[in-house]
C-alpha positions in Angstrom: -2.2 0.7 -3.1 -2.5 2.2 -6.6 -1.7 5.9 -7.3 -2.9 7.5 -10.4 -2.5 11.0 -11.9 -5.2 11.8 -14.3 -4.6 14.6 -17.0 -6.6 16.0 -19.8 -7.4 19.4 -21.3 -10.5 21.3 -20.3 -13.6 19.5 -21.6 -11.8 16.1 -21.8 -14.2 14.5 -19.2 -11.8 14.2 -16.2 -14.6 14.9 -13.7 -16.7 12.0 -15.0 -13.7 9.6 -15.2 -12.5 10.7 -11.8 -15.9 9.8 -10.2 -15.6 6.3 -11.9 -12.1 5.8 -10.5 -12.9 6.8 -7.1 -16.0 4.5 -6.8 -14.5 1.5 -8.7 -11.1 1.4 -7.1 -11.8 3.1 -3.6 -9.3 5.8 -4.3 -9.0 9.1 -2.3 -9.4 12.1 -4.7 -6.6 14.8 -4.4 -7.3 18.1 -5.9 -4.9 20.7 -4.7 -7.5 23.4 -5.0 -10.1 21.5 -2.9 -7.4 20.6 -0.3 -6.2 24.3 0.0 -9.8 25.4 0.4 -10.3 22.9 3.2 -7.2 24.0 5.0 -8.4 27.7 4.8 -11.9 26.9 6.0 -10.6 24.9 9.0 -8.0 27.6 9.7 -5.1 24.9 10.1 -1.5 26.1 10.6 -1.0 25.5 6.9 -4.3 27.2 6.0 -3.5 30.2 7.9 0.0 30.4 6.4 -1.6 30.2 2.9 -4.2 32.7 3.8 -1.6 35.3 4.6 0.1 34.6 1.3 -3.1 35.0 -0.7 -3.9 38.1 1.3 -0.7 39.6 0.0 -1.7 38.8 -3.6 0.8 36.0 -4.1 0.5 32.4 -5.1 0.7 29.6 -2.5 4.2 28.0 -2.8 4.9 24.4 -3.7 6.3 24.0 -0.2 2.9 24.6 1.3 1.0 22.5 -1.3 3.2 19.5 -0.8 2.8 19.7 3.0 -1.0 19.6 2.5 -0.8 16.7 0.1 1.4 14.8 2.5 -0.8 15.6 5.4 -3.8 14.3 3.4 -2.2 11.1 2.4 -1.1 10.4 6.0 -4.6 11.1 7.3 -6.2 8.5 5.0 -4.3 5.3 5.5 -7.3 3.1 4.7 -7.6 4.4 1.1 -6.7 1.8 -1.5 -4.9 4.5 -3.4 -4.9 8.2 -4.5 -6.1 9.9 -7.6 -4.2 13.1 -8.3 -6.1 15.7 -10.3 -4.4 19.0 -11.2 -1.1 18.0 -9.6 1.6 18.0 -10.7 1.0 21.0 -12.9 4.9 21.7 -13.7 7.9 19.5 -14.1 9.2 21.0 -10.8 6.1 19.7 -9.1 6.6 16.3 -10.8 10.0 16.1 -9.0 8.3 17.1 -5.7 5.6 14.4 -6.0 8.3 11.8 -6.9 10.2 12.7 -3.7 7.0 12.7 -1.7 6.0 9.2 -2.9 9.5 7.9 -2.0 9.2 9.4 1.5 5.8 7.7 2.0 7.3 4.3 0.7 5.0 4.3 -2.4 5.1 5.5 -6.0 2.9 6.9 -8.7 1.9 4.0 -10.8 1.0 5.9 -13.9 -0.1 9.2 -15.4 -3.2 8.7 -17.5 -3.6 11.5 -20.2 -7.1 11.8 -21.8 -6.3 13.1 -25.3 -8.8 15.2 -27.0 -8.4 17.5 -30.2 -8.6 21.2 -29.5 -11.7 21.7 -31.7 -13.6 18.9 -29.8 -12.6 20.4 -26.5 -13.9 23.8 -27.7 -17.2 22.3 -29.0 -17.7 20.4 -25.6 -17.2 23.5 -23.5 -19.3 25.7 -25.7 -22.1 23.2 -25.4 -21.6 23.2 -21.6 -21.8 26.9 -21.6 -25.3 26.8 -23.0 -26.6 25.5 -19.6 -23.8 26.0 -17.2 -24.0 29.8 -17.0 -20.2 30.0 -16.6 -18.7 33.2 -18.0 -15.5 31.3 -18.9 -17.3 29.0 -21.3 -16.8 31.3 -24.3 -14.4 30.4 -27.3 -11.7 33.1 -26.7 -11.3 32.2 -23.1 -11.7 28.4 -23.9 -8.8 28.6 -26.4 -6.6 30.5 -24.1 -7.1 27.9 -21.3 -6.3 25.1 -23.8 -3.1 26.9 -24.8 -2.1 27.4 -21.3 -2.8 23.8 -20.4 -0.6 22.5 -23.4 2.3 24.9 -22.5 2.3 23.9 -18.7 1.5 20.2 -19.2 3.9 19.2 -22.0 7.0 19.3 -19.7 5.1 17.2 -17.1 4.0 14.7 -19.7 7.6 14.4 -20.9 8.8 13.8 -17.3 6.6 10.7 -17.1 7.2 9.5 -20.6 10.9 9.4 -19.7 10.0 7.4 -16.6 7.9 5.0 -18.6 4.7 5.3 -16.7 2.9 7.7 -19.1 -0.3 6.3 -20.9 -2.4 8.3 -23.3 -5.9 7.3 -24.3 -8.3 8.5 -26.9 -10.8 10.8 -25.2 -12.6 11.5 -28.4 -14.7 8.3 -28.0 -17.9 7.6 -26.1 -17.7 8.0 -22.2 -18.1 4.2 -21.7 -15.3 3.5 -24.2 -13.0 6.0 -22.4 -13.9 4.4 -19.1 -13.1 1.0 -20.4 -9.7 2.2 -21.6 -8.8 3.5 -18.2 -10.1 0.5 -16.5 -7.8 -1.8 -18.8 -4.8 0.4 -17.8 -5.5 0.3 -14.1 -6.2 -3.5 -14.0 -2.9 -4.1 -16.0 -1.1 -2.1 -13.1 -2.9 -4.0 -10.5 -1.9 -7.3 -12.1 1.7 -6.4 -11.4 1.1 -6.1 -7.7 1.9 -9.0 -5.3 -0.5 -10.0 -2.5 1.7 -9.9 0.5 0.2 -11.0 3.9 1.8 -10.8 7.3 0.2 -13.0 10.1 0.9 -12.1 13.6 0.1 -13.8 16.8 1.8 -15.2 19.9 3.5 -18.6 19.6 0.8 -21.2 19.8 -2.0 -19.2 18.2 -1.8 -21.4 15.0 0.0 -19.0 12.6 2.0 -21.8 11.0 -0.6 -24.3 10.3 -3.2 -21.8 9.2 -0.6 -19.9 7.1 0.5 -23.1 5.2 -3.2 -23.9 4.4 -3.9 -20.3 3.2 -0.9 -20.4 0.9 -2.2 -23.5 -0.7 -5.8 -22.2 -1.1 -4.7 -18.9 -2.6 -1.5 -19.9 -4.5 0.8 -17.7 -2.4 4.3 -18.6 -1.3 4.5 -19.3 2.4 7.6 -17.9 4.1 8.2 -19.0 7.7 11.4 -18.0 9.2 10.8 -20.7 11.8 10.7 -23.3 9.0 13.8 -21.9 7.3 15.8 -22.1 10.6 14.5 -25.6 11.2 15.8 -26.8 7.8 19.2 -25.6 8.8 18.9 -27.6 12.1 17.7 -30.7 10.2 20.6 -30.4 7.8 22.9 -30.2 10.9 24.8 -27.3 9.4 27.0 -25.1 11.5 24.4 -22.4 11.2 21.8 -24.9 12.3 23.8 -25.8 15.3 24.1 -22.2 16.3 20.3 -21.7 15.9 19.6 -24.7 18.2 21.8 -23.1 20.9 19.8 -19.9 20.5 16.5 -21.6 20.8 17.6 -23.6 23.9 18.2 -20.3 25.5 14.8 -19.2 24.7 16.1 -16.2 22.6 15.2 -14.8 19.2 17.5 -15.6 16.3 19.3 -12.5 15.2 18.7 -10.6 12.0 22.2 -11.4 10.7 21.0 -15.1 10.4 17.3 -14.6 9.4 17.6 -11.9 6.7 20.0 -13.7 4.3 17.8 -16.8 4.5 14.7 -14.6 3.8 16.3 -12.9 0.9 17.3 -16.3 -0.7 13.8 -17.6 -0.2 12.2 -14.6 -2.0 14.8 -14.8 -4.8 13.9 -18.4 -5.3 10.2 -17.6 -5.5 10.5 -15.0 -8.4 7.3 -16.3 -10.0 5.2 -16.2 -6.9 2.0 -14.1 -7.0 2.6 -13.0 -3.4 3.7 -14.2 0.0 2.4 -15.1 3.3 4.9 -14.1 6.1 4.9 -15.9 9.4 7.5 -15.1 12.1 8.8 -12.1 10.2 8.8 -9.2 11.1 9.2 -9.8 14.9 10.8 -6.6 15.7 10.5 -2.9 14.6 13.9 -3.2 13.0 12.7 -6.2 11.0 9.5 -4.3 10.0 11.7 -1.8 8.3 13.9 -4.5 6.6 10.7 -6.2 5.3 9.3 -2.9 3.9 12.7 -2.3 2.2 12.9 -5.8 0.8 9.4 -5.5 -0.7 10.0 -2.0 -1.9 13.0 -3.4 -3.9 10.7 -5.6 -5.6 8.2 -2.7 -6.3 5.8 -4.2 -3.8 4.5 -3.6 -0.3 2.4 -5.3 2.5 -1.2 -5.7 1.4 -2.8 -7.3 4.5 -1.8 -7.7 8.1 -3.8 -10.3 10.4 -3.4 -10.7 14.1 -4.6 -14.0 15.4 -5.6 -13.5 19.0 -5.6 -16.3 21.7 -5.7 -16.0 25.4 -2.5 -16.6 27.4 -3.7 -19.6 29.4 -4.8 -21.1 26.1 -1.4 -20.5 24.6 0.4 -22.0 27.5 -1.8 -25.1 27.3 -1.3 -25.4 23.6 2.4 -25.1 23.8 2.7 -27.6 26.7 0.7 -30.1 24.6 2.9 -29.4 21.6 6.0 -30.4 23.7 4.7 -34.0 23.7 4.5 -34.2 19.9 6.8 -34.4 17.0 6.2 -30.6 16.4 7.8 -29.8 19.7 10.0 -26.6 19.6 12.9 -26.2 22.0 11.1 -23.5 24.0 8.1 -25.8 24.5 9.9 -28.1 26.9 9.0 -26.4 30.2 6.6 -23.6 31.4 9.4 -21.2 32.3 10.7 -21.1 28.7 7.2 -20.8 27.4 6.4 -17.9 29.6 9.8 -16.2 28.6 9.1 -16.8 24.9 5.6 -15.2 25.3 7.0 -12.3 27.2 9.6 -11.8 24.6 7.0 -11.7 21.9 5.0 -9.1 23.8 8.0 -6.8 24.3 9.4 -7.0 20.8 6.5 -7.9 18.5 3.6 -5.9 19.9 5.3 -2.6 19.0 5.5 -3.8 15.4 1.8 -4.3 15.3 1.4 -0.8 16.8 3.5 0.7 14.1 1.6 -1.1 11.4 -1.7 0.0 12.9 -0.9 3.6 12.1 -0.6 2.9 8.4 -2.6 -0.3 7.8 -5.9 -1.7 8.7 -4.9 -4.6 10.9 -7.4 -7.4 10.8 -8.0 -9.1 14.3 -9.1 -12.7 14.1 -10.2 -14.8 17.1 -8.0 -17.9 17.1 -9.8 -19.7 20.0 -12.0 -21.9 17.8 -11.7 -25.2 15.8 -9.1 -25.1 13.0 -11.7 -25.0 10.2 -13.6 -22.1 11.8 -10.4 -20.0 12.3 -9.5 -20.9 8.7 -12.7 -19.6 7.3 -12.2 -16.3 9.2 -8.7 -15.9 7.9 -9.9 -16.8 4.3 -12.5 -13.9 4.6 -9.7 -11.5 5.5 -7.4 -12.7 2.6 -10.3 -12.4 0.1 -11.0 -8.9 1.3 -7.3 -8.1 0.7 -7.5 -9.4 -2.8 -10.6 -7.2 -3.5 -8.6 -4.1 -2.3 -5.6 -5.2 -4.4 -7.8 -5.2 -7.5 
């Protein structure tokens, strides 16, 4: 997800550039004026509240505006990001947006300011007035609008300059050149983003083998909590012996063991372009932990894939695996297998349900030859890369 605030004085060409950004990067356009009119027309609770305020001759408060923005963002989880036009207008609203982004576990990547000299803005708007028929496209009103823009906007621009995510571009150039400048800024922001994929699926669905191959193909770091735990067992550490006992009881390894190993793995992979997570998160608690870990690294989950295989096929695969060198402790008898599958259903399915509320979870049929399933998964990863860019 990438979130951009686009600024510029009247006549700077924000409308033209907004259309480009929305189409090119699949962004959802947020104009507080448009959103407010929509709430009023639909007579929502917030719309009716705003209507009574407007009827009394007052301005709609920031409290209502931010609720409308939050509602809009939550109602559009499939968007690749949001383009803010006309918000924040004041430095108070800049703080409000900052808090809202934190609450929604995201952030404003940058504020792009299209800089245009006053005389050029006046000239453009006067030319527009020749055909627009707008009464406000006369020089006196235009200069007053420009003065008001400068007075209100300067504190907002300073807010983002201090944060270090303010970028100005020369809006006095040709439209295509301005577009190229904006595209370069956004592509630079996107290059900072990690491609993080979480693969879900019941034990025996092929997550491990598929995840490893996908990581090789796309240059991502493969993180398997199961593999990390197995390494402890192979080294016969005290922790490894404890893990073995937990496995033999058919239980999940507690977070107090898993999380430190996960953190160390991520720390040692500081040059990675992204991660493929297998076996984590398995519980709702772990989903919040992972969100927090990625947030600390200014990142988030980009793609969630659920590999689906029938229960009978899973039992058959796990029983067959018990006769190989890849045997897991819970593969040794049917009772343990069933218990492990049931445990997954009770603890992990709620995690998927949570993610479905905020992500587009890709469902992949895992009942096919390895290569066929691999191609299906590759298509989903490539789709994730497209959205990332």
